C-alpha positions as CSV (number, residue, x, y, z in Angstrom):
1,M,85.8,53.7,103.3
2,A,85.0,50.0,104.0
3,T,85.3,49.6,107.5
4,S,86.6,51.4,110.5
5,G,90.3,49.6,110.4
6,T,90.9,49.9,106.9
7,P,92.2,52.8,104.6
8,T,89.3,54.6,102.6
9,T,88.7,53.5,99.3
10,D,88.0,57.0,97.9
11,A,91.3,58.4,100.1
12,S,92.5,59.7,96.6
13,L,89.1,61.1,95.6
14,A,88.7,62.5,99.3
15,W,92.0,64.4,98.7
16,R,91.3,66.0,95.6
17,Q,88.2,67.3,96.8
18,L,89.7,68.6,99.9
19,L,92.6,70.4,97.9
20,A,89.6,71.6,95.5
21,G,87.9,72.9,98.5
22,V,90.5,74.4,100.4
23,A,91.4,76.4,97.4
24,T,88.0,77.6,96.7
25,A,87.2,78.2,99.9
26,M,90.3,80.7,100.1
27,I,89.9,82.2,97.1
28,G,86.1,83.0,97.8
29,T,86.8,83.9,101.1
30,A,89.5,86.5,99.8
31,A,87.3,87.7,97.1
32,V,84.4,88.6,99.6
33,L,87.0,89.9,102.2
34,A,88.6,91.9,99.2
35,A,84.9,93.5,98.7
36,L,84.2,94.4,102.0
37,M,87.9,96.2,102.2
38,F,87.0,98.1,99.1
39,F,83.9,99.4,101.2
40,V,86.1,100.4,104.0
41,A,88.3,102.0,102.0
42,Q,91.0,102.4,104.7
43,D,95.0,101.4,104.2
44,D,95.1,100.2,107.6
45,W,92.6,97.5,107.0
46,W,94.0,96.6,103.2
47,R,97.4,95.9,105.0
48,G,95.9,93.6,107.7
49,Y,93.6,92.1,105.0
50,L,97.1,90.9,103.5
51,A,98.6,89.2,106.3
52,A,95.8,87.7,107.3
53,T,95.4,86.1,104.1
54,L,99.1,85.0,104.0
55,A,98.9,83.6,107.6
56,N,95.8,81.7,106.4
57,V,97.4,80.5,103.4
58,L,100.4,79.0,105.3
59,A,97.7,77.5,107.8
60,A,95.6,76.1,105.2
61,G,98.7,74.2,103.9
62,A,99.8,73.0,107.2
63,S,96.4,71.7,108.1
64,L,96.3,69.6,105.4
65,V,99.1,67.5,106.1
66,P,97.2,65.6,109.1
67,L,94.2,65.4,106.3
68,R,96.3,63.5,104.1
69,I,97.9,60.9,106.4
70,G,94.2,60.3,107.8
71,L,93.0,59.6,104.8
72,T,95.2,56.7,104.3
73,K,94.2,55.1,107.3
74,S,91.1,54.2,109.1
75,H,87.7,56.1,110.0
76,A,89.1,56.9,113.5
77,A,92.8,58.3,111.9
78,V,90.4,60.6,109.8
79,M,88.5,62.1,113.0
80,S,91.4,62.2,114.8
81,A,93.4,64.2,111.9
82,F,90.7,66.6,111.6
83,M,91.1,67.5,115.1
84,V,94.7,67.8,114.9
85,S,94.1,69.6,111.4
86,T,91.6,72.2,113.1
87,G,94.3,72.9,116.0
88,V,97.0,73.0,113.8
89,R,95.2,75.8,111.3
90,A,94.5,78.0,114.3
91,V,97.4,78.0,116.0
92,L,99.3,78.8,113.0
93,A,96.9,81.2,111.5
94,L,96.9,83.4,114.8
95,G,100.8,82.9,115.3
96,V,101.5,84.0,111.9
97,A,99.0,87.0,112.2
98,T,100.3,87.7,115.7
99,F,103.9,87.9,114.7
100,A,102.7,90.2,111.7
101,V,101.4,92.3,114.4
102,A,104.3,92.4,116.6
103,V,107.0,92.3,114.2
104,G,105.5,93.9,110.9
105,K,103.8,96.4,112.8
106,Y,100.6,95.2,110.9
107,P,97.5,96.8,112.4
108,A,96.2,94.4,115.3
109,L,92.3,94.9,115.0
110,P,92.2,94.4,111.0
111,T,94.6,91.5,110.9
112,L,93.6,89.4,113.9
113,L,89.6,89.8,113.2
114,L,90.3,88.8,109.2
115,V,92.0,85.7,110.4
116,V,88.3,84.5,111.5
117,P,86.4,84.2,108.3
118,Y,89.3,82.1,106.7
119,Y,89.1,80.0,109.6
120,F,85.2,79.1,109.5
121,A,85.2,78.9,105.7
122,L,88.4,76.4,105.7
123,L,86.5,74.4,108.9
124,G,83.1,74.3,107.1
125,V,84.0,72.8,103.9
126,E,86.8,70.7,105.5
127,T,83.9,69.1,107.6
128,W,81.5,68.9,104.5
129,I,84.0,67.2,102.4
130,L,85.1,64.7,105.2
131,V,81.6,64.1,106.5
132,R,80.4,63.1,102.9
133,T,83.6,61.3,102.6
134,L,82.8,59.1,106.0
135,R,79.1,58.5,105.2
136,K,80.4,56.3,101.9
């Protein structure tokens, strides 16, 4: 980004890095959690894993929308978009997971507990990529 009022010069690069980072974080977190579920070896935890993973895939996709918009604007817009993105992701992931528990009768503890690692993995990746983008 050149100045605080102009669009990022590397907006397309940052966008590609965000997409790759989010995909990698989702796949990596899913793999680690699947390995843990293998050791837990309980059907209700596998059901919760499925619901949490699907909830977070939807939340991750939705949280990228504000970031995409922010990257085409100023530094301040990127920061605002990041805050909106984290809120969208949290509300949507927890909302979908809660819906799965309430309506789909998924087990509450595994479903809601397994939402958390995805949230923090995505938060970390997005933060790292956006900080690198804003420092340039």
